PQR file with spaces between the fields and no chain letter, atoms N, CA, C, O and H, PARSE charges and radii, in Angstrom:
ATOM       1  N    MET     1     -29.526   -8.791   13.260 -0.4000 1.5000
ATOM       2  CA   MET     1     -29.974   -9.159   11.936 -0.0000 2.0000
ATOM       3  C    MET     1     -31.135   -8.262   11.522  0.5500 1.7000
ATOM       4  O    MET     1     -31.995   -7.933   12.339 -0.5500 1.4000
ATOM       5  N    ILE     2     -31.156   -7.878   10.276 -0.4000 1.5000
ATOM       6  CA   ILE     2     -32.233   -7.058    9.735 -0.0000 2.0000
ATOM       7  C    ILE     2     -33.052   -7.943    8.798  0.5500 1.7000
ATOM       8  O    ILE     2     -32.515   -8.557    7.876 -0.5500 1.4000
ATOM       9  H    ILE     2     -30.457   -8.146    9.613  0.4000 1.0000
ATOM      10  N    ARG     3     -34.358   -7.998    9.049 -0.4000 1.5000
ATOM      11  CA   ARG     3     -35.241   -8.852    8.256 -0.0000 2.0000
ATOM      12  C    ARG     3     -36.305   -8.013    7.570  0.5500 1.7000
ATOM      13  O    ARG     3     -36.615   -6.899    7.991 -0.5500 1.4000
ATOM      14  H    ARG     3     -34.795   -7.500    9.798  0.4000 1.0000
ATOM      15  N    ASP     4     -36.853   -8.574    6.505 -0.4000 1.5000
ATOM      16  CA   ASP     4     -38.004   -7.992    5.807 -0.0000 2.0000
ATOM      17  C    ASP     4     -37.741   -6.593    5.263  0.5500 1.7000
ATOM      18  O    ASP     4     -38.664   -5.785    5.160 -0.5500 1.4000
ATOM      19  H    ASP     4     -36.601   -9.479    6.162  0.4000 1.0000
ATOM      20  N    VAL     5     -36.505   -6.305    4.920 -0.4000 1.5000
ATOM      21  CA   VAL     5     -36.161   -5.018    4.338 -0.0000 2.0000
ATOM      22  C    VAL     5     -35.498   -5.279    2.989  0.5500 1.7000
ATOM      23  O    VAL     5     -34.502   -5.999    2.907 -0.5500 1.4000
ATOM      24  H    VAL     5     -35.756   -6.961    5.004  0.4000 1.0000
ATOM      25  N    ASP     6     -36.045   -4.700    1.954 -0.4000 1.5000
ATOM      26  CA   ASP     6     -35.503   -4.865    0.614 -0.0000 2.0000
ATOM      27  C    ASP     6     -34.766   -3.581    0.231  0.5500 1.7000
ATOM      28  O    ASP     6     -35.409   -2.562   -0.022 -0.5500 1.4000
ATOM      29  H    ASP     6     -36.853   -4.115    2.021  0.4000 1.0000
ATOM      30  N    PRO     7     -33.443   -3.610    0.184 -0.5600 1.5000
ATOM      31  CA   PRO     7     -32.691   -2.397   -0.138  0.2800 2.0000
ATOM      32  C    PRO     7     -33.085   -1.774   -1.478  0.5500 1.7000
ATOM      33  O    PRO     7     -33.077   -0.551   -1.614 -0.5500 1.4000
ATOM      34  N    GLU     8     -33.425   -2.593   -2.461 -0.4000 1.5000
ATOM      35  CA   GLU     8     -33.817   -2.052   -3.763 -0.0000 2.0000
ATOM      36  C    GLU     8     -35.117   -1.258   -3.661  0.5500 1.7000
ATOM      37  O    GLU     8     -35.270   -0.238   -4.332 -0.5500 1.4000
ATOM      38  H    GLU     8     -33.431   -3.587   -2.351  0.4000 1.0000
ATOM      39  N    GLN     9     -36.052   -1.714   -2.832 -0.4000 1.5000
ATOM      40  CA   GLN     9     -37.305   -0.972   -2.654 -0.0000 2.0000
ATOM      41  C    GLN     9     -37.051    0.357   -1.945  0.5500 1.7000
ATOM      42  O    GLN     9     -37.650    1.370   -2.305 -0.5500 1.4000
ATOM      43  H    GLN     9     -35.927   -2.543   -2.287  0.4000 1.0000
ATOM      44  N    LEU    10     -36.177    0.364   -0.948 -0.4000 1.5000
ATOM      45  CA   LEU    10     -35.866    1.614   -0.251 -0.0000 2.0000
ATOM      46  C    LEU    10     -35.280    2.638   -1.215  0.5500 1.7000
ATOM      47  O    LEU    10     -35.623    3.819   -1.155 -0.5500 1.4000
ATOM      48  H    LEU    10     -35.690   -0.459   -0.655  0.4000 1.0000
ATOM      49  N    THR    11     -34.402    2.191   -2.097 -0.4000 1.5000
ATOM      50  CA   THR    11     -33.819    3.096   -3.085 -0.0000 2.0000
ATOM      51  C    THR    11     -34.872    3.560   -4.077  0.5500 1.7000
ATOM      52  O    THR    11     -34.908    4.737   -4.435 -0.5500 1.4000
ATOM      53  H    THR    11     -34.124    1.231   -2.145  0.4000 1.0000
ATOM      54  N    ALA    12     -35.734    2.644   -4.527 -0.4000 1.5000
ATOM      55  CA   ALA    12     -36.753    2.977   -5.528 -0.0000 2.0000
ATOM      56  C    ALA    12     -37.726    4.046   -5.030  0.5500 1.7000
ATOM      57  O    ALA    12     -38.175    4.889   -5.807 -0.5500 1.4000
ATOM      58  H    ALA    12     -35.705    1.688   -4.236  0.4000 1.0000
ATOM      59  N    VAL    13     -38.051    4.012   -3.742 -0.4000 1.5000
ATOM      60  CA   VAL    13     -38.993    5.007   -3.209 -0.0000 2.0000
ATOM      61  C    VAL    13     -38.274    6.201   -2.599  0.5500 1.7000
ATOM      62  O    VAL    13     -38.886    7.033   -1.929 -0.5500 1.4000
ATOM      63  H    VAL    13     -37.687    3.327   -3.111  0.4000 1.0000
ATOM      64  N    ARG    14     -36.968    6.277   -2.838 -0.4000 1.5000
ATOM      65  CA   ARG    14     -36.136    7.409   -2.478 -0.0000 2.0000
ATOM      66  C    ARG    14     -36.090    7.675   -0.977  0.5500 1.7000
ATOM      67  O    ARG    14     -36.194    8.818   -0.532 -0.5500 1.4000
ATOM      68  H    ARG    14     -36.471    5.601   -3.383  0.4000 1.0000
ATOM      69  N    ILE    15     -35.930    6.582   -0.192 -0.4000 1.5000
ATOM      70  CA   ILE    15     -35.743    6.710    1.248 -0.0000 2.0000
ATOM      71  C    ILE    15     -34.288    7.110    1.494  0.5500 1.7000
ATOM      72  O    ILE    15     -33.370    6.403    1.078 -0.5500 1.4000
ATOM      73  H    ILE    15     -35.845    5.654   -0.553  0.4000 1.0000
ATOM      74  N    TYR    16     -34.082    8.224    2.158 -0.4000 1.5000
ATOM      75  CA   TYR    16     -32.747    8.734    2.448 -0.0000 2.0000
ATOM      76  C    TYR    16     -31.983    7.689    3.236  0.5500 1.7000
ATOM      77  O    TYR    16     -32.560    7.087    4.142 -0.5500 1.4000
ATOM      78  H    TYR    16     -34.829    8.798    2.496  0.4000 1.0000
ATOM      79  N    PRO    17     -30.747    7.446    2.948 -0.5600 1.5000
ATOM      80  CA   PRO    17     -29.735    8.196    2.227  0.2800 2.0000
ATOM      81  C    PRO    17     -29.500    7.755    0.791  0.5500 1.7000
ATOM      82  O    PRO    17     -28.514    8.180    0.188 -0.5500 1.4000
ATOM      83  N    LEU    18     -30.350    6.935    0.224 -0.4000 1.5000
ATOM      84  CA   LEU    18     -30.303    6.542   -1.195 -0.0000 2.0000
ATOM      85  C    LEU    18     -29.083    5.711   -1.583  0.5500 1.7000
ATOM      86  O    LEU    18     -28.731    5.677   -2.763 -0.5500 1.4000
ATOM      87  H    LEU    18     -31.151    6.590    0.713  0.4000 1.0000
ATOM      88  N    PHE    19     -28.441    5.060   -0.663 -0.4000 1.5000
ATOM      89  CA   PHE    19     -27.365    4.136   -1.025 -0.0000 2.0000
ATOM      90  C    PHE    19     -27.608    2.761   -0.408  0.5500 1.7000
ATOM      91  O    PHE    19     -26.667    2.083    0.005 -0.5500 1.4000
ATOM      92  H    PHE    19     -28.727    5.088    0.295  0.4000 1.0000
ATOM      93  N    TRP    20     -28.869    2.358   -0.348 -0.4000 1.5000
ATOM      94  CA   TRP    20     -29.246    1.111    0.308 -0.0000 2.0000
ATOM      95  C    TRP    20     -28.663   -0.122   -0.362  0.5500 1.7000
ATOM      96  O    TRP    20     -28.509   -1.157    0.286 -0.5500 1.4000
ATOM      97  H    TRP    20     -29.633    2.909   -0.683  0.4000 1.0000
ATOM      98  N    ASP    21     -28.341   -0.035   -1.627 -0.4000 1.5000
ATOM      99  CA   ASP    21     -27.825   -1.204   -2.325 -0.0000 2.0000
ATOM     100  C    ASP    21     -26.357   -1.479   -1.997  0.5500 1.7000
ATOM     101  O    ASP    21     -25.844   -2.543   -2.345 -0.5500 1.4000
ATOM     102  H    ASP    21     -28.466    0.806   -2.153  0.4000 1.0000
ATOM     103  N    GLU    22     -25.684   -0.562   -1.346 -0.4000 1.5000
ATOM     104  CA   GLU    22     -24.284   -0.759   -0.991 -0.0000 2.0000
ATOM     105  C    GLU    22     -24.175   -1.693    0.214  0.5500 1.7000
ATOM     106  O    GLU    22     -25.048   -1.717    1.081 -0.5500 1.4000
ATOM     107  H    GLU    22     -26.100    0.302   -1.063  0.4000 1.0000
ATOM     108  N    ALA    23     -23.108   -2.445    0.246 -0.4000 1.5000
ATOM     109  CA   ALA    23     -22.877   -3.370    1.361 -0.0000 2.0000
ATOM     110  C    ALA    23     -22.800   -2.604    2.676  0.5500 1.7000
ATOM     111  O    ALA    23     -22.106   -1.593    2.777 -0.5500 1.4000
ATOM     112  H    ALA    23     -22.399   -2.425   -0.459  0.4000 1.0000
ATOM     113  N    GLY    24     -23.513   -3.091    3.670 -0.4000 1.5000
ATOM     114  CA   GLY    24     -23.454   -2.489    4.994 -0.0000 2.0000
ATOM     115  C    GLY    24     -24.394   -1.321    5.239  0.5500 1.7000
ATOM     116  O    GLY    24     -24.433   -0.796    6.351 -0.5500 1.4000
ATOM     117  H    GLY    24     -24.077   -3.912    3.588  0.4000 1.0000
ATOM     118  N    ALA    25     -25.149   -0.901    4.240 -0.4000 1.5000
ATOM     119  CA   ALA    25     -26.021    0.266    4.404 -0.0000 2.0000
ATOM     120  C    ALA    25     -27.096    0.030    5.458  0.5500 1.7000
ATOM     121  O    ALA    25     -27.359    0.916    6.272 -0.5500 1.4000
ATOM     122  H    ALA    25     -25.117   -1.328    3.336  0.4000 1.0000
ATOM     123  N    LEU    26     -27.723   -1.149    5.461 -0.4000 1.5000
ATOM     124  CA   LEU    26     -28.770   -1.408    6.451 -0.0000 2.0000
ATOM     125  C    LEU    26     -28.195   -1.484    7.858  0.5500 1.7000
ATOM     126  O    LEU    26     -28.839   -1.046    8.811 -0.5500 1.4000
ATOM     127  H    LEU    26     -27.509   -1.868    4.800  0.4000 1.0000
ATOM     128  N    GLU    27     -27.006   -2.026    7.999 -0.4000 1.5000
ATOM     129  CA   GLU    27     -26.377   -2.057    9.317 -0.0000 2.0000
ATOM     130  C    GLU    27     -26.016   -0.653    9.776  0.5500 1.7000
ATOM     131  O    GLU    27     -26.100   -0.351   10.967 -0.5500 1.4000
ATOM     132  H    GLU    27     -26.483   -2.381    7.225  0.4000 1.0000
ATOM     133  N    TRP    28     -25.617    0.208    8.849 -0.4000 1.5000
ATOM     134  CA   TRP    28     -25.288    1.593    9.192 -0.0000 2.0000
ATOM     135  C    TRP    28     -26.494    2.295    9.809  0.5500 1.7000
ATOM     136  O    TRP    28     -26.370    2.945   10.847 -0.5500 1.4000
ATOM     137  H    TRP    28     -25.549   -0.037    7.882  0.4000 1.0000
ATOM     138  N    VAL    29     -27.658    2.167    9.177 -0.4000 1.5000
ATOM     139  CA   VAL    29     -28.845    2.864    9.676 -0.0000 2.0000
ATOM     140  C    VAL    29     -29.381    2.221   10.946  0.5500 1.7000
ATOM     141  O    VAL    29     -30.003    2.885   11.775 -0.5500 1.4000
ATOM     142  H    VAL    29     -27.759    1.639    8.334  0.4000 1.0000
ATOM     143  N    ARG    30     -29.133    0.927   11.090 -0.4000 1.5000
ATOM     144  CA   ARG    30     -29.618    0.247   12.294 -0.0000 2.0000
ATOM     145  C    ARG    30     -29.045    0.888   13.557  0.5500 1.7000
ATOM     146  O    ARG    30     -29.722    0.939   14.584 -0.5500 1.4000
ATOM     147  H    ARG    30     -28.627    0.388   10.417  0.4000 1.0000
ATOM     148  N    GLY    31     -27.832    1.366   13.491 -0.4000 1.5000
ATOM     149  CA   GLY    31     -27.217    2.020   14.633 -0.0000 2.0000
ATOM     150  C    GLY    31     -27.987    3.241   15.117  0.5500 1.7000
ATOM     151  O    GLY    31     -27.904    3.607   16.289 -0.5500 1.4000
ATOM     152  H    GLY    31     -27.283    1.324   12.657  0.4000 1.0000
ATOM     153  N    TRP    32     -28.728    3.862   14.228 -0.4000 1.5000
ATOM     154  CA   TRP    32     -29.536    5.025   14.604 -0.0000 2.0000
ATOM     155  C    TRP    32     -30.855    4.610   15.247  0.5500 1.7000
ATOM     156  O    TRP    32     -31.427    5.364   16.035 -0.5500 1.4000
ATOM     157  H    TRP    32     -28.796    3.564   13.276  0.4000 1.0000
ATOM     158  N    PHE    33     -31.339    3.413   14.913 -0.4000 1.5000
ATOM     159  CA   PHE    33     -32.643    2.985   15.394 -0.0000 2.0000
ATOM     160  C    PHE    33     -32.587    2.097   16.635  0.5500 1.7000
ATOM     161  O    PHE    33     -33.543    2.065   17.410 -0.5500 1.4000
ATOM     162  H    PHE    33     -30.875    2.801   14.272  0.4000 1.0000
ATOM     163  N    ASP    34     -31.491    1.383   16.834 -0.4000 1.5000
ATOM     164  CA   ASP    34     -31.392    0.511   18.006 -0.0000 2.0000
ATOM     165  C    ASP    34     -31.620    1.251   19.325  0.5500 1.7000
ATOM     166  O    ASP    34     -32.272    0.696   20.209 -0.5500 1.4000
ATOM     167  H    ASP    34     -30.714    1.409   16.204  0.4000 1.0000
ATOM     168  N    PRO    35     -31.116    2.478   19.505 -0.5600 1.5000
ATOM     169  CA   PRO    35     -31.368    3.183   20.765  0.2800 2.0000
ATOM     170  C    PRO    35     -32.847    3.527   20.996  0.5500 1.7000
ATOM     171  O    PRO    35     -33.249    3.822   22.122 -0.5500 1.4000
ATOM     172  N    LEU    36     -33.639    3.489   19.947 -0.4000 1.5000
ATOM     173  CA   LEU    36     -35.062    3.799   20.104 -0.0000 2.0000
ATOM     174  C    LEU    36     -35.840    2.656   20.743  0.5500 1.7000
ATOM     175  O    LEU    36     -36.919    2.881   21.291 -0.5500 1.4000
ATOM     176  H    LEU    36     -33.312    3.249   19.032  0.4000 1.0000
ATOM     177  N    VAL    37     -35.314    1.436   20.684 -0.4000 1.5000
ATOM     178  CA   VAL    37     -36.033    0.277   21.222 -0.0000 2.0000
ATOM     179  C    VAL    37     -36.335    0.462   22.708  0.5500 1.7000
ATOM     180  O    VAL    37     -37.495    0.325   23.096 -0.5500 1.4000
ATOM     181  H    VAL    37     -34.437    1.254   20.239  0.4000 1.0000
ATOM     182  N    PRO    38     -35.359    0.764   23.556 -0.5600 1.5000
ATOM     183  CA   PRO    38     -35.700    0.959   24.972  0.2800 2.0000
ATOM     184  C    PRO    38     -36.572    2.195   25.207  0.5500 1.7000
ATOM     185  O    PRO    38     -37.383    2.211   26.132 -0.5500 1.4000
ATOM     186  N    PHE    39     -36.414    3.216   24.387 -0.4000 1.5000
ATOM     187  CA   PHE    39     -37.222    4.429   24.523 -0.0000 2.0000
ATOM     188  C    PHE    39     -38.701    4.122   24.275  0.5500 1.7000
ATOM     189  O    PHE    39     -39.558    4.505   25.072 -0.5500 1.4000
ATOM     190  H    PHE    39     -35.755    3.203   23.635  0.4000 1.0000
ATOM     191  N    PHE    40     -38.998    3.434   23.175 -0.4000 1.5000
ATOM     192  CA   PHE    40     -40.383    3.081   22.870 -0.0000 2.0000
ATOM     193  C    PHE    40     -40.908    2.049   23.864  0.5500 1.7000
ATOM     194  O    PHE    40     -42.085    2.070   24.224 -0.5500 1.4000
ATOM     195  H    PHE    40     -38.302    3.123   22.528  0.4000 1.0000
ATOM     196  N    GLY    41     -40.034    1.147   24.307 -0.4000 1.5000
ATOM     197  CA   GLY    41     -40.447    0.163   25.307 -0.0000 2.0000
ATOM     198  C    GLY    41     -40.855    0.823   26.614  0.5500 1.7000
ATOM     199  O    GLY    41     -41.864    0.449   27.213 -0.5500 1.4000
ATOM     200  H    GLY    41     -39.078    1.130   24.015  0.4000 1.0000
ATOM     201  N    ALA    42     -40.082    1.798   27.057 -0.4000 1.5000
ATOM     202  CA   ALA    42     -40.407    2.514   28.293 -0.0000 2.0000
ATOM     203  C    ALA    42     -41.721    3.271   28.155  0.5500 1.7000
ATOM     204  O    ALA    42     -42.528    3.300   29.084 -0.5500 1.4000
ATOM     205  H    ALA    42     -39.263    2.102   26.571  0.4000 1.0000
ATOM     206  N    ALA    43     -41.932    3.874   27.010 -0.4000 1.5000
ATOM     207  CA   ALA    43     -43.196    4.593   26.781 -0.0000 2.0000
ATOM     208  C    ALA    43     -44.375    3.630   26.812  0.5500 1.7000
ATOM     209  O    ALA    43     -45.419    3.941   27.383 -0.5500 1.4000
ATOM     210  H    ALA    43     -41.277    3.851   26.255  0.4000 1.0000
ATOM     211  N    ALA    44     -44.209    2.461   26.198 -0.4000 1.5000
ATOM     212  CA   ALA    44     -45.290    1.469   26.183 -0.0000 2.0000
ATOM     213  C    ALA    44     -45.596    0.980   27.590  0.5500 1.7000
ATOM     214  O    ALA    44     -46.764    0.859   27.961 -0.5500 1.4000
ATOM     215  H    ALA    44     -43.361    2.209   25.734  0.4000 1.0000
ATOM     216  N    ARG    45     -44.565    0.699   28.375 -0.4000 1.5000
ATOM     217  CA   ARG    45     -44.779    0.230   29.748 -0.0000 2.0000
ATOM     218  C    ARG    45     -45.464    1.298   30.605  0.5500 1.7000
ATOM     219  O    ARG    45     -46.217    0.972   31.522 -0.5500 1.4000
ATOM     220  H    ARG    45     -43.617    0.797   28.073  0.4000 1.0000
ATOM     221  N    ALA    46     -45.203    2.565   30.308 -0.4000 1.5000
ATOM     222  CA   ALA    46     -45.811    3.660   31.064 -0.0000 2.0000
ATOM     223  C    ALA    46     -47.197    4.024   30.528  0.5500 1.7000
ATOM     224  O    ALA    46     -47.867    4.899   31.076 -0.5500 1.4000
ATOM     225  H    ALA    46     -44.591    2.830   29.563  0.4000 1.0000
ATOM     226  N    GLY    47     -47.626    3.347   29.451 -0.4000 1.5000
ATOM     227  CA   GLY    47     -48.934    3.643   28.876 -0.0000 2.0000
ATOM     228  C    GLY    47     -48.959    4.953   28.114  0.5500 1.7000
ATOM     229  O    GLY    47     -50.023    5.540   27.921 -0.5500 1.4000
ATOM     230  H    GLY    47     -47.082    2.637   29.006  0.4000 1.0000
ATOM     231  N    GLU    48     -47.811    5.412   27.684 -0.4000 1.5000
ATOM     232  CA   GLU    48     -47.708    6.677   26.953 -0.0000 2.0000
ATOM     233  C    GLU    48     -47.842    6.437   25.450  0.5500 1.7000
ATOM     234  O    GLU    48     -47.386    5.419   24.930 -0.5500 1.4000
ATOM     235  H    GLU    48     -46.946    4.935   27.841  0.4000 1.0000
ATOM     236  N    ALA    49     -48.456    7.364   24.779 -0.4000 1.5000
ATOM     237  CA   ALA    49     -48.599    7.308   23.320 -0.0000 2.0000
ATOM     238  C    ALA    49     -47.349    7.890   22.671  0.5500 1.7000
ATOM     239  O    ALA    49     -46.645    8.701   23.273 -0.5500 1.4000
ATOM     240  H    ALA    49     -48.826    8.191   25.201  0.4000 1.0000
ATOM     241  N    MET    50     -47.084    7.475   21.459 -0.4000 1.5000
ATOM     242  CA   MET    50     -45.941    8.003   20.695 -0.0000 2.0000
ATOM     243  C    MET    50     -46.483    8.585   19.385  0.5500 1.7000
ATOM     244  O    MET    50     -47.297    7.962   18.703 -0.5500 1.4000
ATOM     245  H    MET    50     -47.655    6.816   20.970  0.4000 1.0000
ATOM     246  N    LEU    51     -46.025    9.762   19.057 -0.4000 1.5000
ATOM     247  CA   LEU    51     -46.347   10.375   17.785 -0.0000 2.0000
ATOM     248  C    LEU    51     -45.090   10.325   16.942  0.5500 1.7000
ATOM     249  O    LEU    51     -44.052   10.859   17.333 -0.5500 1.4000
ATOM     250  H    LEU    51     -45.364   10.268   19.611  0.4000 1.0000
ATOM     251  N    VAL    52     -45.179    9.683   15.785 -0.4000 1.5000
ATOM     252  CA   VAL    52     -44.030    9.535   14.904 -0.0000 2.0000
ATOM     253  C    VAL    52     -44.360   10.233   13.585  0.5500 1.7000
ATOM     254  O    VAL    52     -45.373    9.936   12.951 -0.5500 1.4000
ATOM     255  H    VAL    52     -46.022    9.248   15.467  0.4000 1.0000
ATOM     256  N    TRP    53     -43.518   11.138   13.191 -0.4000 1.5000
ATOM     257  CA   TRP    53     -43.703   11.884   11.948 -0.0000 2.0000
ATOM     258  C    TRP    53     -42.592   11.501   10.989  0.5500 1.7000
ATOM     259  O    TRP    53     -41.415   11.735   11.264 -0.5500 1.4000
ATOM     260  H    TRP    53     -42.695   11.380   13.706  0.4000 1.0000
ATOM     261  N    LEU    54     -42.960   10.922    9.883 -0.4000 1.5000
ATOM     262  CA   LEU    54     -42.000   10.573    8.836 -0.0000 2.0000
ATOM     263  C    LEU    54     -42.243   11.516    7.665  0.5500 1.7000
ATOM     264  O    LEU    54     -43.343   11.557    7.113 -0.5500 1.4000
ATOM     265  H    LEU    54     -43.916   10.732    9.660  0.4000 1.0000
ATOM     266  N    ASP    55     -41.251   12.248    7.300 -0.4000 1.5000
ATOM     267  CA   ASP    55     -41.415   13.234    6.232 -0.0000 2.0000
ATOM     268  C    ASP    55     -40.576   12.878    5.051  0.5500 1.7000
ATOM     269  O    ASP    55     -40.584   13.594    4.050 -0.5500 1.4000
ATOM     270  H    ASP    55     -40.357   12.215    7.749  0.4000 1.0000
């Protein structure tokens, strides 16, 4: 489940891919982010810092 995400706001601020209002768009992008959960978790457990650049 995806919470606290407003597809209209994502489109308004021009967050790629700009089709957030279409059915299934948030689930589509979730597939790209789910693999990051264990990656960031492992870094946190190891006491490692993460640098995230959003452009």
